[in-house]
VOBA-1610 file (N, C-alpha, C; in pm, whole numbers, padded with zeros to 5 digits, always signed):
BEGIN
Met-00662-00102-02754Met-00717-00204-02665Met-00614-00316-02650Ser-00588-00358-02526Ser-00491-00464-02501Ser-00564-00589-02457Ser-00534-00702-02522Ser-00601-00828-02490Ser-00511-00925-02416Lys-00388-00882-02382Lys-00300-00974-02310Lys-00359-01009-02175Lys-00342-01134-02135Lys-00399-01181-02009Lys-00315-01131-01892Ile-00380-01058-01803Ile-00313-01000-01687Ile-00381-01052-01560Leu-00301-01097-01464Leu-00353-01137-01335Leu-00319-01031-01230Ile-00418-00993-01151Ile-00397-00898-01041Ile-00434-00970-00911Thr-00337-00990-00824Thr-00368-01044-00692Thr-00406-00929-00599Gly-00490-00958-00502Gly-00533-00852-00411Gly-00614-00745-00481Ala-00694-00784-00578Ala-00763-00687-00664Ala-00873-00609-00593Thr-00920-00656-00479Thr-01025-00583-00408Thr-00969-00491-00301Gly-00837-00492-00282Gly-00774-00407-00182Gly-00758-00265-00231Phe-00695-00182-00149Phe-00682-00039-00177Phe-00607-00015-00309Ile-00482-00058-00318Ile-00405-00038-00441Ile-00460-00122-00553Gly-00495-00247-00524Gly-00544-00337-00628Gly-00668-00285-00697Ala-00762-00230-00621Ala-00887-00181-00680Ala-00861-00061-00771Tyr-00774+00030-00728Tyr-00739+00143-00814Tyr-00668+00095-00941Leu-00584-00008-00927Leu-00515-00061-01044Leu-00614-00120-01144Val-00711-00196-01095Val-00813-00252-01185Val-00883-00140-01261Arg-00924-00037-01189Arg-00993+00075-01253Arg-00905+00143-01357Tyr-00778+00162-01323Tyr-00689+00232-01416Tyr-00663+00149-01542Leu-00639+00020-01526Leu-00614-00065-01643Leu-00737-00073-01733Leu-00855-00078-01674Leu-00976-00075-01756Leu-00987+00057-01831Lys-00955+00166-01764Lys-00958+00298-01828Lys-00859+00305-01944Gln-00746+00233-01931Gln-00645+00232-02035Gln-00678+00138-02150Gly-00789+00066-02139Gly-00834-00018-02250Gly-00802-00165-02238His-00755-00210-02124His-00727-00353-02107His-00859-00429-02097Thr-00867-00540-02170Thr-00994-00613-02180Thr-00985-00756-02130Asn-00869-00795-02080Asn-00850-00936-02041Asn-00787-00943-01903Leu-00856-00888-01804Leu-00805-00886-01668Leu-00865-01001-01588Arg-00778-01076-01523Arg-00822-01180-01429Arg-00783-01132-01289Cys-00879-01128-01200Cys-00856-01069-01068Cys-00878-01172-00957Met-00782-01179-00868Met-00790-01270-00755Met-00853-01202-00634Lys-00935-01277-00564Lys-00992-01230-00439Lys-01019-01351-00350Gln-01058-01323-00226Gln-01105-01428-00139Gln-01257-01424-00134Arg-01317-01534-00094Arg-01464-01542-00098Arg-01530-01433-00014Thr-01463-01390+00090Thr-01522-01291+00180Thr-01482-01147+00147Ser-01409-01127+00038Ser-01360-00993+00005Ser-01474-00896-00026Ser-01461-00773+00023Ser-01557-00669-00011Ser-01527-00617-00152Met-01633-00598-00230Met-01618-00547-00366Met-01648-00397-00374Ala-01657-00332-00259Ala-01706-00194-00254Ala-01622-00097-00336Leu-01490-00116-00340Leu-01405-00022-00413Leu-01411-00044-00565Leu-01480-00148-00608Leu-01491-00177-00751Leu-01635-00166-00800His-01715-00093-00724His-01855-00074-00763His-01863-00011-00903Gly-01940-00074-00990Gly-01960-00021-01125Gly-01866-00079-01229Val-01758-00146-01186Val-01664-00203-01284Val-01635-00350-01258Ala-01684-00405-01148Ala-01650-00543-01111Ala-01690-00644-01217Asp-01796-00615-01294Asp-01842-00710-01395Asp-01763-00703-01525Gln-01661-00616-01528Gln-01581-00602-01650Gln-01453-00687-01647Val-01435-00763-01539Val-01315-00846-01527Val-01356-00987-01490Glu-01261-01080-01507Glu-01282-01220-01467Glu-01235-01236-01322Trp-01319-01298-01240Trp-01284-01316-01099Trp-01253-01461-01067Val-01149-01481-00986Val-01118-01614-00935Val-01098-01604-00784Asp-01155-01699-00711Asp-01133-01707-00568Asp-01011-01794-00544Ala-00908-01735-00487Ala-00783-01811-00466Ala-00709-01753-00348Asp-00639-01837-00278Asp-00556-01800-00164Asp-00410-01815-00203Leu-00325-01724-00156Leu-00183-01730-00192Leu-00115-01856-00140Leu-00175-01922-00044Leu-00115-02044+00011Leu-00173-02170-00051Asp-00267-02155-00142Asp-00331-02268-00210Asp-00269-02284-00348Leu-00174-02376-00360Leu-00098-02389-00484Leu-00186-02429-00602Ala-00281-02516-00580Ala-00367-02561-00690Ala-00451-02444-00743Ala-00507-02366-00652Ala-00587-02251-00694Ala-00501-02146-00762Leu-00379-02125-00711Leu-00288-02029-00774Leu-00249-02073-00915Glu-00224-02201-00930Glu-00186-02251-01063Glu-00298-02229-01163Ala-00421-02252-01120Ala-00535-02227-01208Ala-00548-02079-01241Ala-00523-01993-01141Ala-00534-01849-01163Ala-00429-01800-01261Leu-00312-01862-01261Leu-00202-01820-01347Leu-00206-01882-01486Asp-00296-01971-01510Asp-00304-02041-01639Asp-00324-01942-01753Gly-00232-01940-01848Gly-00244-01853-01965Gly-00210-01708-01942Val-00163-01675-01822Val-00135-01535-01786Val+00002-01492-01837Gln+00010-01372-01890Gln+00138-01318-01940Gln+00202-01221-01841Gln+00120-01145-01770Gln+00171-01046-01675Gln+00099-01061-01542Val+00174-01039-01433Val+00116-01048-01299Val+00149-00921-01221Phe+00044-00858-01168Phe+00060-00751-01070Phe+00030-00814-00934His+00134-00829-00852His+00115-00895-00722His+00094-00789-00615Cys-00034-00760-00587Cys-00071-00657-00490Cys-00116-00715-00356Ala-00147-00843-00352Ala-00206-00903-00232Ala-00106-00907-00117Ala-00154-00870+00001Ala-00073-00878+00122Ala-00163-00854+00242Val-00120-00906+00355Val-00185-00873+00481Val-00113-00752+00539Val-00189-00647+00569Val-00132-00526+00628Val-00182-00514+00771Ser-00091-00522+00865Ser-00127-00509+01005Ser-00004-00466+01083Phe-00025-00387+01186Phe+00086-00346+01272Phe+00065-00398+01414Gln-00011-00507+01422Gln-00034-00571+01550Gln+00053-00697+01561Ala+00115-00713+01676Ala+00206-00825+01696Ala+00136-00959+01677Lys+00008-00965+01712Lys-00064-01092+01704Lys-00079-01142+01560Asp-00062-01053+01462Asp-00075-01091+01321Asp+00059-01126+01256Ser+00167-01127+01335Ser+00301-01148+01278Ser+00311-01278+01200Arg+00267-01387+01261Arg+00280-01518+01195Arg+00197-01523+01068Lys+00076-01467+01075Lys-00011-01465+00957Lys+00054-01386+00843Met+00115-01271+00874Met+00179-01190+00770Met+00299-01261+00710Leu+00378-01326+00793Leu+00494-01398+00741Leu+00451-01509+00646Lys+00343-01577+00681Lys+00296-01685+00594Lys+00243-01632+00462Ile+00149-01536+00470Ile+00082-01490+00348Ile+00172-01399+00266Asn+00238-01304+00331Asn+00319-01208+00255Asn+00446-01271+00201Ala+00515-01350+00281Ala+00643-01408+00238Ala+00623-01539+00164Ile+00559-01637+00227Ile+00540-01767+00162Ile+00447-01753+00042Gly+00344-01670+00057Gly+00254-01649-00056Gly+00325-01591-00176Thr+00416-01497-00153Thr+00493-01440-00263Thr+00587-01544-00323Ala+00646-01627-00238Ala+00730-01736-00289Ala+00651-01827-00382Asn+00526-01855-00347Asn+00443-01939-00433Asn+00416-01872-00567Ile+00388-01741-00566Ile+00366-01667-00690Ile+00492-01671-00776Val+00606-01646-00716Val+00734-01646-00788Val+00762-01783-00850Asn+00746-01887-00771Asn+00775-02022-00821Asn+00685-02060-00938Leu+00557-02031-00926Leu+00464-02064-01034Leu+00486-01976-01157Ala+00523-01850-01135Ala+00552-01761-01248Ala+00670-01815-01328Leu+00772-01863-01258Leu+00888-01924-01326Leu+00847-02050-01399Glu+00769-02133-01333Glu+00730-02262-01389Glu+00637-02248-01509Met+00549-02148-01504Met+00444-02137-01605Met+00477-02034-01713Gly+00597-01978-01709Gly+00640-01891-01818Gly+00576-01753-01821Val+00543-01698-01705Val+00490-01562-01700Val+00594-01465-01758Lys+00550-01373-01842Lys+00642-01282-01911Lys+00700-01176-01817Lys+00618-01128-01722Lys+00668-01025-01631Lys+00583-01022-01504Leu+00652-01004-01392Leu+00588-00992-01261Leu+00623-00857-01201Leu+00522-00786-01150Leu+00545-00664-01076Leu+00498-00687-00933His+00590-00673-00840His+00561-00697-00698His+00545-00565-00625Val+00433-00550-00554Val+00409-00431-00474Val+00464-00454-00334Ser+00572-00385-00302Ser+00633-00396-00171Ser+00594-00272-00090Ser+00687-00217-00014Ser+00657-00104+00074Ser+00787-00039+00118Ile+00781+00088+00157Ile+00899+00149+00216Ile+00934+00082+00348Ala+00838+00011+00408Ala+00866-00062+00532Ala+00966-00175+00509Ala+00984-00214+00382Ala+01076-00323+00350Ala+01215-00273+00314Ile+01235-00141+00322Ile+01366-00083+00289Ile+01443-00056+00418Gly+01573-00063+00410Gly+01656-00044+00528Gly+01659+00099+00577Arg+01723+00120+00689Arg+01742+00252+00748Arg+01891+00272+00774Lys+01943+00386+00734Lys+02084+00416+00759Lys+02099+00469+00902Pro+02197+00422+00976Pro+02212+00464+01116Pro+02226+00614+01135Asn+02301+00681+01046Asn+02329+00823+01066Asn+02284+00910+00949Asp+02194+00858+00866Asp+02150+00933+00749Asp+02000+00908+00730Pro+01917+01012+00742Pro+01773+00992+00729Pro+01726+00979+00584Asn+01816+01001+00487Asn+01778+00993+00346Asn+01786+00848+00299Ile+01676+00800+00241Ile+01665+00659+00202Ile+01637+00650+00053Asp+01716+00568-00016Asp+01691+00541-00157Asp+01689+00391-00180Glu+01681+00352-00307Glu+01665+00211-00341Glu+01785+00125-00301Lys+01899+00187-00280Lys+02020+00111-00246Lys+02042+00098-00094Thr+01956+00160-00016Thr+01972+00153+00130Thr+01952+00009+00175Ala+02050-00045+00243Ala+02048-00186+00282Ala+01956-00210+00401Trp+01892-00324+00401Trp+01807-00364+00512Trp+01889-00383+00638Gln+01835-00336+00750Gln+01901-00352+00879Gln+01810-00432+00972Asp+01863-00537+01031Asp+01787-00613+01129Asp+01796-00541+01263Asp+01688-00476+01303Asp+01689-00408+01433Asp+01548-00405+01490Gly+01537-00358+01611Gly+01409-00357+01681Gly+01308-00260+01627Trp+01350-00171+01536Trp+01257-00072+01481Trp+01169-00132+01371Asn+01208-00245+01316Asn+01132-00303+01206Asn+01002-00363+01257Ser+00892-00327+01192Ser+00762-00383+01230Ser+00749-00524+01173Pro+00661-00606+01232Pro+00635-00738+01174Pro+00591-00728+01028Tyr+00513-00624+00997Tyr+00472-00603+00857Tyr+00594-00577+00770Gly+00684-00488+00815Gly+00804-00458+00737Gly+00890-00581+00716Ile+00905-00662+00819Ile+00985-00784+00808Ile+00923-00879+00706Ser+00790-00893+00711Ser+00724-00984+00617Ser+00737-00933+00473Lys+00730-00802+00452Lys+00745-00748+00317Lys+00889-00757+00269His+00984-00742+00360His+01125-00761+00324His+01148-00906+00280Gln+01094-01000+00354Gln+01111-01140+00318Gln+01043-01171+00184Ala+00928-01106+00160Ala+00861-01123+00031Ala+00949-01071-00083Glu+01010-00955-00062Glu+01102-00901-00162Glu+01216-00997-00190Met+01269-01059-00086Met+01379-01153-00104Met+01338-01269-00195Glu+01212-01308-00186Glu+01164-01414-00275Glu+01162-01366-00420Val+01125-01240-00440Val+01124-01186-00577Val+01266-01176-00631Trp+01360-01128-00549Trp+01499-01120-00593Trp+01555-01260-00623Arg+01514-01357-00545Arg+01555-01495-00574Arg+01500-01540-00708Gly+01374-01506-00736Gly+01316-01540-00865Gly+01389-01472-00980Ile+01427-01346-00959Ile+01503-01274-01062Ile+01636-01344-01089Ala+01701-01389-00983Ala+01828-01461-00999Ala+01809-01592-01076Glu+01689-01647-01068Glu+01659-01772-01138Glu+01602-01748-01277Gly+01598-01622-01321Gly+01558-01592-01458Gly+01423-01526-01475Leu+01354-01495-01366Leu+01224-01430-01376Leu+01238-01283-01412Asn+01160-01238-01507Asn+01154-01096-01540Asn+01059-01030-01440Ala+01117-00957-01345Ala+01034-00898-01239Ala+01087-00762-01199Val+00997-00681-01146Val+01031-00549-01093Val+00955-00529-00962Ile+01002-00433-00881Ile+00944-00409-00750Ile+00917-00261-00733Val+00803-00228-00674Val+00778-00090-00634Val+00764-00085-00482Asn+00817+00022-00424Asn+00811+00044-00279Asn+00737+00174-00252Pro+00602+00169-00247Pro+00527+00292-00220Pro+00551+00343-00078Ala+00552+00475-00065Ala+00551+00538+00067Ala+00411+00524+00125Asn+00377+00604+00223Asn+00242+00601+00281Asn+00141+00646+00176Val+00052+00557+00139Val-00036+00580+00025Val-00164+00649+00070Leu-00192+00765+00010Leu-00309+00845+00045Leu-00414+00838-00064Gly-00540+00854-00023Gly-00649+00856-00120Gly-00777+00803-00058Ser-00885+00824-00128Ser-01014+00775-00080Ser-01020+00623-00086Gly-01098+00566+00002Gly-01114+00422+00006Gly-01216+00388+00112Phe-01179+00299+00203Phe-01261+00271+00320Phe-01228+00376+00426Trp-01329+00429+00489Trp-01309+00537+00586Trp-01299+00488+00729Glu-01352+00371+00755Glu-01355+00322+00893Glu-01309+00176+00900Gly-01246+00141+01012Gly-01219+00001+01042Gly-01125-00069+00947Arg-01045+00004+00874Arg-00953-00056+00779Arg-00814+00002+00801Thr-00714-00061+00741Thr-00579-00009+00748Thr-00556+00101+00646Ser-00654+00126+00560Ser-00644+00233+00461Ser-00620+00368+00529Thr-00547+00455+00460Thr-00520+00587+00515Thr-00646+00673+00523Gly-00756+00627+00464Gly-00882+00698+00482Gly-00920+00709+00628Gln-00871+00615+00708Gln-00900+00616+00851Gln-00844+00741+00917Ile-00732+00795+00865Ile-00674+00917+00921Ile-00772+01033+00909Phe-00838+01043+00793Phe-00935+01150+00773Phe-01049+01138+00874His-01092+01016+00897His-01202+00994+00990His-01162+01033+01132Lys-01042+00995+01175Lys-00996+01026+01310Lys-00983+01177+01331Ile-00927+01246+01232Ile-00910+01391+01244Ile-01044+01461+01241Trp-01135+01414+01158Trp-01269+01473+01149Trp-01344+01460+01281Lys-01326+01348+01349Lys-01394+01326+01477Lys-01332+01410+01589Gly-01207+01451+01569Gly-01140+01532+01670Gly-01019+01461+01727Leu-00902+01494+01675Leu-00777+01432+01718Leu-00690+01539+01780Arg-00649+01520+01903Arg-00572+01623+01973Arg-00423+01614+01944Phe-00373+01495+01919Phe-00228+01474+01914Phe-00177+01452+01772Tyr-00054+01496+01749Tyr+00012+01468+01621Tyr+00152+01412+01648Pro+00198+01318+01565Pro+00333+01264+01580Pro+00437+01368+01541Gln+00558+01352+01590Gln+00665+01450+01566Gln+00751+01417+01445Gly+00732+01302+01385Gly+00822+01259+01278Gly+00786+01310+01139Thr+00865+01265+01042Thr+00849+01300+00900Thr+00863+01173+00818Thr+00785+01162+00710Thr+00795+01045+00624Thr+00745+01079+00484Gly+00746+00981+00396Gly+00704+01001+00259Gly+00558+00968+00238Phe+00495+01041+00143Phe+00355+01018+00110Phe+00338+01019-00042Val+00237+00944-00089Val+00213+00934-00233Val+00065+00909-00257Asp+00014+00964-00366Asp-00125+00945-00407Asp-00139+00803-00464Val-00247+00734-00425Val-00269+00598-00473Val-00277+00593-00625Arg-00328+00699-00688Arg-00337+00700-00834Arg-00200+00705-00899Asp-00105+00775-00834Asp+00032+00776-00886Asp+00096+00638-00876Val+00066+00567-00769Val+00121+00433-00752Val+00079+00344-00868Val-00050+00343-00900Val-00095+00251-01005Val-00057+00302-01144Arg-00050+00432-01164Arg-00003+00483-01294Arg+00141+00441-01318Phe+00224+00452-01214Phe+00363+00411-01229Phe+00373+00261-01252Met+00293+00185-01181Met+00294+00040-01198Met+00262+00001-01342Ala+00162+00065-01400Ala+00123+00034-01537Ala+00235+00068-01635Leu+00298+00184-01616Leu+00409+00223-01702Leu+00527+00127-01686Leu+00555+00088-01564Leu+00668+00000-01538Leu+00646-00138-01599Met+00523-00187-01591Met+00494-00318-01650Met+00517-00318-01800Glu+00482-00210-01867Glu+00496-00205-02013Glu+00636-00163-02057Ser+00720-00124-01964Ser+00855-00080-01998Ser+00949-00199-02015Gly+01070-00171-02058Gly+01171-00276-02067Gly+01249-00296-01939Met+01210-00226-01833Met+01281-00237-01705Met+01263-00377-01647Arg+01371-00431-01592Arg+01363-00560-01525Arg+01470-00564-01417Gly+01443-00640-01312Gly+01539-00654-01204Gly+01566-00525-01129Glu+01466-00435-01120Glu+01484-00306-01054Glu+01375-00285-00949Arg+01404-00198-00853Arg+01304-00155-00756Arg+01295-00003-00759Tyr+01176+00050-00726Tyr+01153+00193-00733Tyr+01076+00240-00610Ile+01132+00338-00540Ile+01059+00406-00433Ile+00958+00500-00498Leu+00833+00491-00454Leu+00728+00579-00505Leu+00684+00671-00391Ser+00733+00794-00396Ser+00703+00892-00292Ser+00700+01030-00355Ala+00587+01098-00341Ala+00573+01230-00401Ala+00647+01336-00320Glu+00623+01336-00189Glu+00681+01439-00102Glu+00704+01382+00037Asn+00805+01435+00105Asn+00829+01403+00245Asn+00771+01514+00332Trp+00678+01479+00418Trp+00610+01578+00501Trp+00619+01539+00648Pro+00631+01639+00737Pro+00609+01610+00879Pro+00464+01569+00901Phe+00440+01482+00996Phe+00302+01443+01025Phe+00217+01563+01064Lys+00277+01660+01131Lys+00200+01778+01172Lys+00144+01851+01050Arg+00227+01870+00948Arg+00178+01936+00827Arg+00065+01855+00763Leu+00083+01724+00757Leu-00021+01638+00699Leu-00152+01652+00776Phe-00144+01639+00909Phe-00264+01646+00990Phe-00329+01784+00983Asp-00247+01890+00980Asp-00301+02026+00971Asp-00376+02046+00841Glu-00319+02000+00729Glu-00385+02020+00599Glu-00513+01937+00589Ile-00510+01816+00644Ile-00632+01735+00643Ile-00741+01804+00725Ala-00705+01853+00843Ala-00803+01921+00929Ala-00861+02044+00859Thr-00774+02124+00797Thr-00821+02243+00725Thr-00917+02206+00614Ser-00884+02102+00538Ser-00969+02058+00428Ser-01103+02006+00476Leu-01105+01952+00598Leu-01229+01899+00655Leu-01306+02004+00733Gly-01244+02122+00754Gly-01310+02227+00828Gly-01319+02202+00977Val-01219+02132+01031Val-01218+02103+01175Val-01087+02155+01236Lys-01082+02154+01367Lys-00965+02202+01439Lys-00851+02103+01425Pro-00731+02148+01389Pro-00619+02055+01373Pro-00567+02007+01508Pro-00504+01890+01511Pro-00439+01844+01634Pro-00335+01947+01679Ser-00328+01971+01810Ser-00244+02080+01858Ser-00136+02036+01957Val-00136+01911+01997Val-00042+01865+02098Val+00057+01767+02035Gly+00184+01804+02035Gly+00287+01715+01983Gly+00307+01597+02076Val+00327+01480+02018Val+00341+01359+02098Val+00482+01351+02155Thr+00492+01357+02286Thr+00621+01340+02355Thr+00646+01191+02375Pro+00770+01153+02410Pro+00796+01010+02436Pro+00702+00950+02540Leu+00672+01026+02646Leu+00582+00973+02748Leu+00441+00954+02693Ile+00391+01056+02623Ile+00257+01045+02564Ile+00252+00928+02466Arg+00358+00914+02386Arg+00363+00807+02287Arg+00351+00669+02353Glu+00427+00648+02458Glu+00425+00517+02524Glu+00293+00491+02594Leu+00233+00596+02649Leu+00102+00581+02712Leu-00006+00556+02608Ala+00007+00625+02494Ala-00098+00619+02392Ala-00113+00480+02333Trp+00001+00417+02297Trp-00015+00285+02234Trp-00064+00181+02333Arg-00028+00200+02461Arg-00078+00106+02561Arg-00229+00126+02584Ala-00272+00252+02584Ala-00415+00280+02600Ala-00493+00227+02479Ala-00435+00244+02360Ala-00501+00194+02239Ala-00511+00042+02240Trp-00405-00021+02290Trp-00406-00168+02299Trp-00517-00214+02393Leu-00529-00147+02509Leu-00632-00184+02605Leu-00771-00161+02548Ala-00789-00047+02482Ala-00920-00017+02421Ala-00955-00122+02316Gly-00855-00166+02240Gly-00879-00269+02140Gly-00923-00400+02202Lys-00863-00432+02316Lys-00903-00554+02387Lys-01048-00545+02435Leu-01086-00428+02483Leu-01220-00410+02540Leu-01327-00405+02432Thr-01292-00348+02317Thr-01392-00331+02210Thr-01382-00435+02100Asp-01274-00515+02105Asp-01248-00616+02002Asp-01233-00552+01864Lys-01175-00430+01861Lys-01146-00361+01737Lys-00997-00335+01727Pro-00941-00335+01604Pro-00797-00307+01591Pro-00764-00167+01643Pro-00659-00151+01721Pro-00623-00018+01773Pro-00576+00073+01660Phe-00605+00204+01675Phe-00563+00301+01575Phe-00411+00314+01570Ile-00347+00302+01686Ile-00201+00303+01692Ile-00152+00181+01767Thr-00034+00136+01733Thr+00028+00023+01800Thr+00167+00066+01849Lys+00232-00021+01919Lys+00367+00007+01967Lys+00458+00045+01851Gln+00451-00032+01742Gln+00539-00008+01628Gln+00505+00122+01557Thr+00377+00148+01531Thr+00341+00270+01457Thr+00368+00394+01542Ala+00344+00383+01673Ala+00369+00498+01761Ala+00517+00535+01761Arg+00602+00435+01771Arg+00745+00463+01778Arg+00802+00505+01643Ser+00755+00443+01535Ser+00808+00480+01403Ser+00764+00620+01362Ser+00645+00664+01408Ser+00596+00797+01370Ser+00675+00909+01438Ala+00758+00874+01534Ala+00840+00975+01601Ala+00972+00998+01529Arg+01003+00914+01430Arg+01130+00924+01359Arg+01110+00996+01226Ser+01216+01055+01175Ser+01209+01129+01049Ser+01296+01061+00944Phe+01232+01022+00834Phe+01302+00964+00720Phe+01257+01036+00594Phe+01350+01052+00502Phe+01323+01124+00378Phe+01348+01029+00261Tyr+01243+00997+00188Tyr+01251+00898+00081Tyr+01279+00965-00052Val+01385+00924-00117Val+01435+00986-00240Val+01361+00925-00360Asn+01298+01010-00442Asn+01219+00960-00555Asn+01287+00983-00691Lys+01417+01015-00691Lys+01486+01049-00815Lys+01481+00935-00917Lys+01495+00812-00871Lys+01498+00699-00965Lys+01364+00683-01035Ser+01254+00700-00961Ser+01122+00687-01024Ser+01098+00798-01125Leu+01144+00919-01095Leu+01125+01030-01188Leu+01210+01017-01313Ala+01322+00945-01301Ala+01412+00927-01415Ala+01376+00808-01502Ala+01286+00722-01454Ala+01255+00598-01527Ala+01186+00626-01660Phe+01093+00718-01661Phe+01021+00763-01780Phe+00947+00891-01744Pro+00894+00964-01842Pro+00825+01088-01808Pro+00712+01063-01709Phe+00723+01123-01593Phe+00627+01097-01486Phe+00630+01211-01386Glu+00512+01258-01348Glu+00502+01363-01246Glu+00406+01316-01138Tyr+00443+01344-01014Tyr+00359+01308-00901Tyr+00252+01416-00877Ile+00135+01372-00835Ile+00032+01463-00787Ile+00079+01520-00654Ser+00058+01649-00631Ser+00098+01709-00505Ser+00015+01650-00391Ile+00075+01636-00275Ile+00004+01582-00160Ile-00110+01674-00119Ser-00091+01805-00135Ser-00200+01899-00103Ser-00323+01872-00189Gln-00301+01844-00318Gln-00414+01813-00407Gln-00481+01683-00365Thr-00401+01583-00332Thr-00456+01454-00288Thr-00543+01473-00165Ile-00493+01550-00068Ile-00568+01575+00055Ile-00700+01645+00025Gln-00695+01747-00061Gln-00816+01824-00092Gln-00922+01736-00159Glu-00881+01658-00258Glu-00976+01573-00329Glu-01033+01465-00237Thr-00946+01408-00154Thr-00991+01302-00063Thr-01086+01359+00042Ala-01053+01478+00093Ala-01139+01542+00194Ala-01277+01571+00137Glu-01285+01615+00013Glu-01414+01643-00049Glu-01499+01516-00055Gln-01436+01405-00092Gln-01511+01279-00098Gln-01548+01232+00042Phe-01458+01253+00138Phe-01489+01213+00276Phe-01612+01287+00328Leu-01617+01417+00305Leu-01729+01496+00355Leu-01861+01455+00289Arg-01855+01418+00162Arg-01975+01364+00098Arg-02013+01230+00161Gly-01911+01148+00189Gly-01936+01018+00250Gly-01993+01029+00390Ala-01952+01134+00462Ala-02001+01154+00599Ala-02153+01175+00601Lys-02208+01221+00490Lys-02353+01241+00480Lys-02424+01116+00428Asn-02344+01014+00395Asn-02401+00894+00333Asn-02347+00767+00398Asn-02347+00766+00530Asn-02310+00646+00606Asn-02168+00599+00578Phe-02081+00692+00541Phe-01940+00663+00514Phe-01921+00551+00411Glu-01996+00562+00304Glu-01977+00467+00195Glu-01837+00481+00138Pro-01770+00371+00107Pro-01635+00380+00047Pro-01638+00460-00082Ala-01526+00523-00114Ala-01518+00607-00234Ala-01383+00586-00301Val-01375+00621-00428Val-01249+00616-00503Val-01229+00748-00575Leu-01105+00793-00578Leu-01072+00918-00647Leu-01075+00896-00798Pro-01116+00997-00874Pro-01117+00984-01020Pro-00976+01001-01078Phe-00953+00935-01189Phe-00828+00956-01263Phe-00847+01073-01358His-00754+01168-01353His-00762+01285-01438His-00687+01258-01568Asp-00744+01303-01679Asp-00679+01286-01809Asp-00560+01380-01821
//
């Protein structure tokens, strides 16, 4: 049983909620979790009363200082995830400035270790090489999404803190798969819902995918390790979107998407989604940035994460199968949010 005081920001979000569950399973008894007053607790059903909750905003220095009081370790999971241009300013403020506030207070208050959850969106792209590792330099170009830019700037704040003496590490998860919210969220659970309802089109690109449980298992190991001043790409496998969509469809017992997205279809699709979003006042399933990025192929190298300590990734096929089973149960129960179990 571990009694060290741990703070988790973004504890009600997709990765944060799985992390809370995993740390409780590992015997941690002194977890302080940050949320906002309006946060849904659905992903923490059955365990929410086992942790200490504080309502705090990343831009509220007084509330953050109170949240960090007496804390030895910080898992910084909180972030705004959006691929809509209208949210750019909000993401830059919360993701970048909010992380700067965490870093500054961690330095000031003597936090022993900070783990920052970044994203592959914050890693650079090589002009003539689709293989991406931790040393790939950031490139300022039109392909970067507002979300990616905000996460890159957040990382820069962590590296600045490291230069000033902060013991910190960074993880860059690929596209994170697993059960969660099925509708109306940025969670990848939405992909299962779209395919189940009937999706005709699939993107032509390739990218990295990882099980949410692997992300939090690695985070826990990294926090307890002697590693400092390092970043790790967390990606189990690189798959074409077609293979991903086909396996999800098969697991759900529905017809897989059969039409590859051409440049013309891609440009029409995001514009149609934008218009539909305006008419329904709902976030579009695809945006200009996601449509264009899904047409490109990048291969994320996971060698560094595998070499850090004994660690094996769950296969993406297994993740899809387990998530699909929970989705189908949820479809009979008003699409209640679900979480995948941790296997011993």
